[in-house]
C-alpha positions as CSV (number, residue, x, y, z in Angstrom):
1,M,1.2,-0.5,18.3
2,L,4.0,-3.0,18.4
3,G,2.8,-5.6,16.4
4,A,0.2,-6.8,14.1
5,R,-2.6,-8.6,16.1
6,L,-3.3,-11.5,14.7
7,A,-6.3,-13.5,14.5
8,P,-6.7,-17.2,14.2
9,L,-5.6,-18.4,11.2
10,L,-9.2,-20.8,11.4
11,S,-11.4,-18.8,12.3
12,A,-15.2,-20.0,12.1
13,P,-17.4,-20.3,8.5
14,L,-17.6,-18.1,7.6
15,P,-21.7,-16.6,6.0
16,A,-23.0,-17.9,2.7
17,A,-22.6,-14.5,1.4
18,A,-18.9,-13.8,2.1
19,E,-17.5,-17.1,0.8
20,G,-18.4,-16.6,-2.9
21,E,-15.2,-16.0,-4.7
22,I,-13.3,-13.0,-4.8
23,T,-13.6,-11.1,-8.3
24,A,-12.4,-8.3,-9.2
25,A,-13.5,-6.0,-12.1
26,L,-11.8,-5.6,-16.1
27,P,-10.1,-2.6,-17.0
28,V,-12.5,-0.8,-19.9
29,I,-10.2,0.2,-22.7
30,P,-11.3,2.0,-26.1
31,P,-10.1,-0.5,-29.4
32,A,-8.4,2.2,-31.2
33,R,-4.7,1.1,-31.8
34,F,-1.3,2.7,-32.0
35,N,2.1,1.5,-32.8
36,L,4.9,1.8,-31.4
37,S,7.0,2.3,-34.0
38,D,4.8,4.8,-35.8
39,Y,6.3,7.4,-33.0
40,G,9.9,6.7,-34.5
41,A,10.3,3.4,-32.1
42,V,13.6,1.4,-33.1
43,G,13.6,-2.1,-31.4
44,D,17.6,-2.6,-32.1
45,G,18.3,-2.8,-28.5
46,V,20.6,-0.2,-28.8
47,T,18.7,3.7,-29.7
48,L,17.0,4.9,-26.1
49,N,12.8,5.0,-26.9
50,T,12.5,6.9,-24.3
51,A,10.8,10.0,-26.3
52,A,8.5,7.3,-28.5
53,F,7.0,5.8,-25.5
54,Q,6.0,9.5,-23.9
55,K,4.8,10.8,-27.6
56,A,2.6,7.4,-28.1
57,V,1.0,7.5,-24.4
58,A,0.2,11.1,-24.6
59,A,-1.1,10.6,-28.2
60,I,-3.5,8.3,-26.4
61,E,-4.6,10.2,-23.6
62,K,-5.6,13.1,-26.3
63,A,-7.4,10.6,-27.7
64,G,-9.5,9.0,-25.1
65,G,-7.4,6.0,-24.6
66,G,-6.7,2.7,-26.3
67,H,-4.0,-0.1,-27.2
68,L,-0.1,0.6,-27.1
69,I,1.0,-2.1,-29.9
70,V,4.7,-3.1,-28.9
71,P,5.9,-5.1,-32.0
72,A,9.0,-7.6,-31.7
73,G,12.5,-5.9,-31.2
74,T,14.3,-4.7,-28.2
75,F,13.2,-1.3,-27.3
76,K,15.6,0.4,-24.9
77,T,13.8,3.5,-22.2
78,L,14.3,5.5,-19.5
79,P,11.8,5.4,-17.2
80,F,7.9,6.6,-18.5
81,T,4.4,6.6,-17.2
82,L,1.5,5.3,-18.6
83,T,-2.4,6.6,-18.6
84,S,-5.8,6.5,-18.0
85,R,-7.8,4.5,-20.1
86,L,-4.9,2.3,-21.5
87,D,-3.8,-1.0,-22.8
88,L,0.3,-1.7,-23.2
89,H,0.6,-4.8,-25.5
90,L,3.2,-6.7,-25.9
91,D,3.8,-8.6,-29.0
92,P,5.5,-11.9,-29.0
93,G,9.0,-11.3,-29.1
94,A,8.3,-7.6,-27.5
95,V,11.0,-6.5,-24.8
96,I,11.0,-3.4,-23.0
97,K,14.8,-2.9,-21.7
98,A,16.1,-0.4,-19.5
99,P,19.3,0.8,-20.0
100,D,22.5,-0.9,-18.7
101,T,24.6,1.9,-18.5
102,W,24.7,4.5,-15.3
103,E,25.9,6.9,-17.6
104,A,22.1,6.6,-19.7
105,Y,20.5,6.8,-16.1
106,G,22.7,10.2,-14.8
107,I,24.1,8.1,-12.0
108,P,27.9,8.6,-11.3
109,D,29.6,5.2,-12.0
110,P,30.3,3.6,-8.3
111,N,33.4,1.9,-9.4
112,Q,35.3,5.3,-9.7
113,A,33.5,7.8,-7.7
114,M,30.6,8.8,-5.7
115,P,29.3,11.6,-4.1
116,A,30.4,12.6,-0.2
117,A,27.1,11.6,1.2
118,P,26.8,8.1,-0.5
119,E,23.9,6.6,1.9
120,L,20.8,7.6,-0.7
121,G,17.7,6.1,1.2
122,R,13.9,6.2,0.3
123,G,13.7,9.8,0.4
124,V,16.4,9.8,-2.7
125,R,15.3,6.9,-4.9
126,A,12.8,8.9,-6.2
127,R,15.7,10.3,-8.5
128,V,15.7,6.8,-10.2
129,P,11.7,6.3,-11.2
130,P,10.1,2.6,-11.7
131,L,11.0,2.3,-15.5
132,I,6.8,1.6,-15.7
133,S,4.8,3.9,-13.7
134,C,1.6,6.2,-13.7
135,A,-0.2,8.6,-11.6
136,T,-1.9,8.0,-8.3
137,G,-5.7,7.5,-9.2
138,T,-5.1,6.2,-12.8
139,T,-8.1,3.8,-13.5
140,D,-8.5,1.3,-16.5
141,L,-5.3,-0.1,-16.8
142,A,-3.5,-3.3,-18.9
143,I,0.1,-4.6,-19.6
144,T,-0.7,-7.2,-21.4
145,G,0.6,-9.7,-23.9
146,S,3.5,-12.3,-24.4
147,G,6.3,-9.6,-24.0
148,T,8.9,-9.2,-22.0
149,I,10.0,-6.0,-19.7
150,D,13.5,-6.1,-18.8
151,G,15.0,-3.8,-15.7
152,S,18.6,-4.7,-15.9
153,G,18.8,-4.9,-12.8
154,A,22.3,-6.9,-12.6
155,M,24.6,-4.0,-12.0
156,F,22.4,-2.5,-9.1
157,W,22.7,-5.5,-6.9
158,M,26.2,-5.5,-5.9
159,W,26.1,-1.6,-4.9
160,T,22.7,-2.0,-2.7
161,S,23.4,-1.8,1.8
162,K,22.8,-5.3,1.6
163,A,25.7,-6.4,-1.0
164,A,27.6,-3.2,1.0
165,R,27.7,-5.3,4.5
166,R,30.2,-7.9,2.4
167,Y,32.4,-5.2,1.9
168,A,34.7,-2.6,4.3
169,P,33.4,0.3,5.7
170,G,32.0,2.8,3.2
171,H,31.1,0.7,0.5
172,P,28.6,3.1,-1.1
173,A,24.8,2.2,-1.7
174,V,23.4,3.1,-4.7
175,P,19.6,4.2,-5.4
176,R,17.3,1.3,-7.2
177,P,14.1,1.2,-8.9
178,M,11.4,-0.4,-9.2
179,L,10.5,-2.1,-12.4
180,V,7.2,-1.7,-12.2
181,F,5.5,0.6,-9.9
182,L,1.2,1.5,-10.1
183,P,-0.2,3.0,-7.0
184,G,-3.2,3.8,-5.9
185,V,-5.0,2.4,-10.0
186,T,-8.8,1.4,-10.4
187,R,-9.4,-1.2,-12.5
188,L,-5.8,-2.7,-14.0
189,H,-4.8,-6.5,-15.2
190,V,-1.8,-7.7,-16.1
191,D,-1.7,-10.6,-18.2
192,G,0.6,-12.3,-20.0
193,I,4.0,-10.6,-19.6
194,T,7.5,-12.0,-18.1
195,L,9.2,-9.6,-15.9
196,A,12.9,-9.8,-15.3
197,N,15.8,-8.6,-13.5
198,S,14.4,-5.7,-11.5
199,P,16.7,-3.5,-9.6
200,N,14.1,-3.7,-6.9
201,F,10.6,-4.8,-6.5
202,H,9.1,-6.3,-10.0
203,L,5.6,-5.1,-9.5
204,A,4.1,-3.0,-6.7
205,P,0.4,-2.6,-7.7
206,S,-2.1,-0.8,-5.1
207,G,-6.4,-0.3,-5.5
208,R,-8.9,-1.9,-6.3
209,D,-9.9,-4.0,-8.9
210,I,-6.3,-5.9,-9.6
211,T,-6.3,-8.8,-11.2
212,L,-2.9,-10.2,-11.9
213,E,-2.6,-13.2,-14.1
214,N,-0.7,-15.5,-16.0
215,L,2.8,-13.9,-15.2
216,R,6.7,-15.3,-15.0
217,I,8.7,-12.9,-12.9
218,V,12.4,-14.1,-12.5
219,A,15.5,-13.0,-11.2
220,P,18.7,-14.9,-9.9
221,S,17.5,-16.1,-6.5
222,D,20.6,-14.3,-4.4
223,S,19.1,-10.9,-6.5
224,P,18.7,-8.6,-3.4
225,N,15.1,-7.0,-3.1
226,T,13.5,-8.4,-6.3
227,D,10.3,-9.1,-5.0
228,A,8.0,-10.3,-7.5
229,I,4.9,-9.3,-6.5
230,D,3.5,-6.0,-3.9
231,P,0.0,-5.9,-4.3
232,G,-2.0,-3.8,-1.7
233,G,-5.8,-2.5,-2.0
234,E,-9.3,-3.9,-2.0
235,R,-9.8,-6.8,-4.7
236,I,-6.9,-8.1,-5.5
237,V,-6.6,-11.3,-8.0
238,I,-3.1,-13.0,-8.5
239,R,-4.3,-16.8,-9.9
240,K,-1.9,-19.1,-12.4
241,C,1.3,-16.8,-12.6
242,E,5.6,-18.7,-12.1
243,L,7.7,-16.5,-10.2
244,D,11.5,-16.9,-9.7
245,V,13.3,-14.3,-7.4
246,G,15.1,-13.4,-4.7
247,D,13.0,-12.3,-2.6
248,D,8.8,-12.5,-1.6
249,N,7.1,-14.1,-4.5
250,V,4.5,-12.4,-3.1
251,A,4.5,-9.8,-0.5
252,L,1.0,-7.7,0.6
253,K,1.8,-4.9,2.1
254,N,1.0,-1.9,3.9
255,G,-3.0,-3.4,4.1
256,G,-6.0,-4.7,1.8
257,K,-9.3,-7.4,1.8
258,D,-10.9,-9.2,-0.6
259,I,-7.6,-10.8,-1.8
260,L,-7.8,-14.2,-3.8
261,I,-4.1,-16.1,-4.2
262,E,-3.9,-19.3,-6.5
263,D,-2.6,-21.4,-8.5
264,L,0.8,-20.0,-8.1
265,T,4.2,-21.5,-8.7
266,C,7.2,-20.2,-6.5
267,L,10.5,-21.5,-6.8
268,H,13.6,-19.8,-5.5
269,G,12.1,-17.0,-3.5
270,H,10.9,-16.1,0.4
271,G,7.6,-17.2,0.1
272,I,4.0,-15.7,0.1
273,S,4.2,-13.2,2.8
274,I,1.5,-10.5,4.3
275,G,3.5,-8.1,5.9
276,S,5.8,-7.2,6.9
277,A,4.1,-3.2,6.2
278,T,0.7,-4.0,8.2
279,R,0.0,-0.7,9.5
280,D,-3.7,-0.5,7.5
281,G,-4.8,-4.2,8.3
282,F,-5.4,-7.3,6.3
283,S,-8.6,-9.3,6.0
284,H,-10.5,-11.9,3.7
285,I,-7.3,-13.3,2.0
286,I,-7.6,-16.8,0.5
287,V,-4.8,-18.8,-0.7
288,R,-5.0,-21.7,-2.5
289,R,-3.4,-24.3,-4.4
290,C,0.4,-22.8,-4.0
291,T,3.0,-24.9,-5.0
292,F,6.1,-23.9,-3.4
293,D,8.8,-25.9,-4.5
294,G,12.7,-24.8,-2.9
295,T,11.8,-21.3,-1.7
296,D,13.4,-20.5,1.5
297,N,10.0,-19.7,3.1
298,G,6.6,-21.0,2.4
299,L,3.4,-19.0,4.2
300,R,4.7,-16.5,6.2
301,I,3.2,-13.5,8.4
302,K,5.4,-10.9,9.7
303,S,5.3,-6.8,11.0
304,Y,7.9,-4.7,12.4
305,R,7.3,-2.4,15.3
306,G,5.8,0.5,14.8
307,G,4.3,-0.6,11.7
308,G,1.6,-3.1,13.0
309,G,-2.1,-3.7,12.5
310,E,-4.4,-5.7,12.5
311,V,-4.2,-9.4,10.5
312,H,-7.7,-11.7,10.4
313,D,-9.8,-14.2,8.3
314,I,-6.8,-15.5,6.5
315,R,-7.4,-18.9,4.9
316,Y,-4.9,-21.6,3.4
317,S,-5.5,-24.7,1.4
318,D,-4.6,-27.6,-0.9
319,I,-0.6,-25.9,-0.7
320,V,2.3,-28.0,-2.1
321,M,5.5,-27.9,-0.1
322,K,8.6,-29.7,-1.3
323,Y,12.3,-28.6,0.0
324,V,11.4,-25.7,1.6
325,R,13.9,-24.7,4.5
326,R,10.4,-22.8,6.7
327,P,7.6,-23.6,5.6
328,F,5.5,-21.4,8.3
329,D,6.6,-18.1,10.1
330,I,4.9,-15.8,11.7
331,N,6.6,-13.4,13.3
332,M,5.7,-9.7,14.9
333,L,8.8,-8.4,15.7
334,Y,10.3,-8.9,12.6
335,N,14.0,-7.2,11.5
336,G,14.2,-7.8,7.7
337,N,17.5,-5.6,7.5
338,A,19.0,-7.4,10.4
339,G,21.9,-8.2,9.0
340,L,21.7,-11.8,8.3
341,A,23.3,-13.8,5.9
342,T,19.6,-15.3,4.9
343,D,15.8,-15.2,5.1
344,V,14.8,-18.0,6.6
345,G,14.8,-18.2,10.8
346,P,13.7,-16.0,13.7
347,R,14.8,-12.7,12.8
348,K,13.6,-10.6,16.0
349,A,13.4,-7.0,16.3
350,E,15.5,-5.7,19.7
351,P,14.2,-3.0,21.5
352,G,15.4,0.1,19.7
353,Q,15.2,-1.8,16.4
354,T,13.0,-1.7,13.4
355,E,12.7,-3.4,10.3
356,Q,14.2,-0.2,8.3
357,H,17.7,0.1,7.6
358,S,19.8,3.5,6.3
359,E,18.5,3.2,3.3
360,F,14.9,2.7,4.0
361,P,14.1,5.6,6.5
362,R,11.1,5.2,8.3
363,H,7.8,6.3,7.0
364,P,5.7,8.9,8.9
365,R,2.6,6.6,9.4
366,Q,5.5,3.9,10.7
367,Q,6.5,5.9,14.0
368,P,5.3,4.1,17.2
369,H,2.7,5.8,19.0
370,R,4.3,7.9,21.3
371,H,2.3,10.7,24.0
372,R,3.3,13.6,25.7
373,L,4.1,12.3,29.1
374,S,4.2,14.2,33.1
375,D,4.4,13.7,36.3
376,R,1.2,14.6,37.3
377,R,-2.0,13.1,36.8
378,P,-2.9,16.2,34.0
379,H,-7.3,17.6,34.5
380,P,-9.1,15.0,32.1
381,R,-9.7,18.4,30.1
382,T,-6.1,18.7,29.3
383,A,-5.3,15.4,28.8
384,R,-8.0,15.6,26.0
385,A,-6.6,18.7,24.5
386,T,-3.0,17.6,24.6
387,G,-2.6,14.2,24.2
388,Q,-1.0,14.3,28.0
389,R,-0.9,11.3,29.9
390,H,0.1,10.8,33.7
391,H,4.2,9.8,33.3
392,L,5.1,6.1,34.3
393,Y,8.9,5.3,35.8
394,R,11.3,2.6,35.4
395,R,14.0,2.2,38.1
396,E,17.3,2.7,37.6
397,V,19.3,0.4,39.6
398,S,22.8,1.9,39.4
399,K,24.8,4.1,41.9
400,H,22.9,7.2,40.9
401,A,19.5,5.8,41.6
402,R,18.8,8.5,45.0
403,I,20.9,11.2,43.6
404,P,17.8,14.1,45.2
405,G,16.4,16.1,42.3
406,A,17.8,13.0,39.4
407,G,14.0,12.3,38.7
408,C,10.7,13.9,38.3
409,Q,9.9,15.9,42.2
410,G,12.9,14.4,43.5
411,R,12.2,10.5,42.8
412,R,14.3,8.1,42.3
413,V,15.8,8.3,38.7
414,P,13.4,7.1,36.2
415,E,14.5,5.8,32.8
416,C,12.8,7.6,29.9
417,A,13.1,9.8,27.1
418,H,11.3,13.0,28.5
419,R,13.4,15.9,27.9
420,R,12.8,17.6,31.2
421,C,13.5,14.6,33.1
422,R,17.1,14.4,30.9
423,R,17.9,17.8,31.9
424,R,17.0,17.4,35.3
425,R,19.1,14.1,35.8
426,D,21.9,15.5,33.4
427,R,22.1,18.5,36.2
428,A,21.8,16.5,39.5
429,R,24.3,14.0,38.1
430,Q,26.7,16.9,37.3
431,R,26.3,18.2,41.4
432,F,26.9,14.9,42.1
433,R,30.2,14.5,40.4
434,E,31.2,18.5,41.4
435,G,30.3,17.7,44.9
């Protein structure tokens, strides 16, 4: 599938049962309280508290769940993981902060020396895990309070693949971690906190029964790939958030249904997007009472070649836009890493291109559909067993078009990538040149 199949945005009214409110179940967490300071944490902005977070999470897991209280102070930490039936609660004045030196991450300083192969892609990005994450399948998880989670992303932004375009060839790209990555969670609640300055995406949850509300997410308007919220899954509610970032304010990714987005204020950023990864499809999405003030884009649906899925039953209402450069954008040939200076305007992928860049190799499920081809019509039983298809030709217009034997069974040269055809064509052209 080359692009998303887009159903009409203004479809017939839903049945009364389907028009009901989209709701998400909240996590159920035991009332026990655990204070981070009791596990050796020091909120002086200098001490690394990774071990303290790990000990506290382990104690909560052993106790069967509870609330991890982060008191006022700045608690530096390397990445750590959460567990089921846990509420990470940030008191007023509490800051969880990522390191701001390469040495703390164990990454060679790109200002001095880099490894021989500097292009580190998505597969290598796991070497720098998200600051806060959880295992797939986690249940009943919450991050609440009024504190801040700061990703210290500034040192990463100038070493991204996008930033490298402004420098001479060979400028290295450094892998960037996400700030909060919560995959495959059942019953997630993130409420009240501030997320700031992520090296990459700020909040990327997926799963079922996800509620994200009263959040403030901020990063400089020119910080690359600093999406505010990138959710996917079923029964997702996003409400009453202020989003001021350098990329998508909200980007629904991979697939989902029963998603409600309401009462958002989007300042700098690229708007509320569906995609570009839509391979599992989206349905029953409501976006209402949202304000866009100074964003590059407003409402957007995008997919790239090889990564599309069906998108239908999408409803927008009570939308206010002020100083938005591109209010509406629907692009089924999206090429997000086209190397352009702006994210506004058509970014059409030409044949052979995709959204993917050297920093983001293709996911196996994002490959275009390919079939085994043949110049002979296969027997139906063979076709079912092998996936074989009858070979279709596109004639080549060149001086070699009539070389005998160049194509399948001596026909005109087909422009195809079939290995047998390539070998036969190359041999025929070699004989033509030698003769």
